Residue, then its C-alpha position, 0 to 999 in steps of 0.5 A: m938653326l935659329s939664325t936661319l929661322r930669323n932670316a926666313w922671318k924677314i922675307p914676307d913670303l916665307r913669313k906667310r908660309m911659316l905662319y900658315t904651317l903654324m896654324m895648320l899644326v895648331v889645328f892638328r893639336l886641337g883635333s888631337n883633343i876632340p874625343v870620338p863619340g860613343i866611347n866610355r872614357t872610364i873603361l878606356e883609362q882602365l885598358f891603358k892603366q897597365g902602361e903604354s906597352g905593345l903597339f899601343g905605345l907606337f901608335n901613341l907616339f905618332s899621334g902625340g897622345a891622341f891614341r890614348k885619349f881616343t880622339i878623332f886623330a887617334l890613328s894619326i898619320t900611321p896608315y899613310i906611313t904604312s901605305s907609303i912604305i908598301m908603295q915604295l916596296l911595290t914600286i921595286a917589285i912590280p915592273s909597271l909601277e917601276a916604269l910609272a915612277r920613271e915617268g917624272e912628275e906625272g908618274r909621281k902624281k899617280i903613285a901619290q894618288y895610289t898612296r892616298y887610296g891605300t891610306v884610306i883603305l888601311a885607315l878603315i881596316q885599322a879603325i875597324g880593328v881598333s873599334v871592334g877588337l882592341f877597344r870593344q869593351a870601351l864602346i857604350s853601345y855595340d850596335f851597327w850604327s854606333v860602331s859605324i860612327v866610331v869607324l868613320t870618325l877615325t877614318a875621316g880623321t886620318a884622311f883629314l890629317m893626310w890632307l893637312g900634311e899635303q897643304i903644309t907641303e904645298n902652301g907652308i914650308g914643306n915636309g908636311i907629313s913629317l911635321i905633323i909627326f914632329a908636332g905630335i912627338i914634341s907635344r909630349v915633352p912638356l908633360g915629361f918635364v912636369h913628371t920629372f920635376q914632380k919626382l925631383s920635388v918629392g925626392e924620387v929623382s936626385i939632382v945628380s941623375l938629372i944633370i947626368f941625364a941632361i949631359l947625356a941627352v946633349f951628346i946623344i942629340a949631337g951624335v944623331v945630328a952627326i950621323q944623320q948628316g954624315t955621307r960618304k962621297i964617291p967621286v965620279q968622273y965623266a969622260k969627254r965626248v965629241v959630238g959634231r963640233k961640240m964636246y960633252g962631259g969631262h966634268s966631275t961629280h960624286i955619289p953621296l952615300k948616307v951613313n944612315q941610308a934607311g932613316v928611322i924605318p928599321v926602328i919602326f919595323a923592329v919595334s912593331l915586331l917586338q911589341f906585337p907579343l905585348t899587344l897580344t897580352y891585352f887579349f890573353q890577360g891573366g894567363g901563362f902567356a901574358s906572364f911569360v911575355q911580361k917577364y921575358l919579352s917586355p922592356a919593363g920586365s926582368p930579365g925582359i929588358w935585357i932580352y928585349s934590348i938584345l933582340n931590338v939591336a939584332l932586328i934593327i941591324f937586320f932591317t937596316y941592311f934589308y931596307t938599304a938593299v931595297t932602296f939603293n941598287p949598286i948594279e943599277v947605279a953602275e949601269n947608269m954610270k956606264k951608259h952616260g960615260g961615268f966611272i969611279p977613278g981607279i975602278r973599271p965600269g960595270k961589275p967592278t963598279s957595282e962591287y965597289l959600291n956594294k963594298v962601301l955601302t956595306r961598311i957604312t951601313l954597319a956604322g949606321a945600323v949600330f948607331l940606330a940600335g944604340i940610340t934606340v936602346m940607350p934611352t930605355i936603359i937610362l930611363q930604367f936606371t934613373n927613374l926619369q919619366f921623359r916619354f922621349g925614346g930613341t925612335s922619337l929622338l931620331i924622328a924629331v932630329g931628322v925632321a928638324l934638319e930636313t925642314m931647315k934644309q927646305v927653308e934654306a933652299q927656299m931662301m936661296m931660291r928667292h935670293y936668285q929670283g931677286f938677282l935675276k929681276 
């Protein structure tokens, strides 16, 4: 990775793109510290004094701490992620959108435009919910003008982040939206180191537990990289066809089936569902419901940590299979192969091919689902037993490593393209 960055820095065009990306990320971090006007910071801190439980923790993860500070980027890029997932699901469910997705570049631009509209609408709804609902007590004034300023500021912040991500994609090294999330997650790492070494200095954390944690972290990251890169290559052979005096086909290729086909989406879905009851406790404080949730459904409770972890594993496995089934259709792939004269050696085209693909996909998806569940639950258990304060859970780790690998691939692809251009000149 370091050698790739070093070689990319030697290319003037790539160096400009890297500097442009860095400057855009600096703008993002600066905006993450500009507070929203009209908010009482003392009351805001009191609302968060119970910790980052519930959906608050998830929002704070993607915003890089901006949600807790209630800055102009408090909503982060979450509405864009939600809008993208909704559009992806609607593309499968609605035939007109499915046809639009198959139109090539123009169709993708149209869907991207719909995604932007959906982002602004979702950001506006979320801003109203956060301002009028969750943080109503923190508003200095509750008149229409004050609430409108807060709502419009939060909505504009999300829209600006969406534009920032698109600028990084077009003029930077690419992968703009993911890099914004990556920067937000990584920005919390130094604070975790500071808290951990403060506990080490006062004796709350032993040096042995810190060394064990560091070793485990290395193995976990290595496992994440291996699974994220792991693919099962299904060989495909195309039959030879003679059209006139020319012969077509006869070449071999493969279908790459990723072990972790669903990415980090199942983790986000599972965490959102599990932490919804924790979020409700902010509205029903001091009652029996809040006590029950904090004890049995909270990762900080006992036996809540074990119940929460078991439910988390079950939901991640379920959503991994669900999202994989949504994004990869073996029947459609088999039909397309049959139309173009392709077949898997030893497997008949048509239904036997789709059944074979479904069988292979089911097996490797189980490995990917167990991996996702294990990586997500392991940091919670480690933090529980070692008293370390690294705010870097399984979701953060999966996103950070995945974005880093994808960004390196894009940088290498741009380097390769420029080498080919130089060769052609």
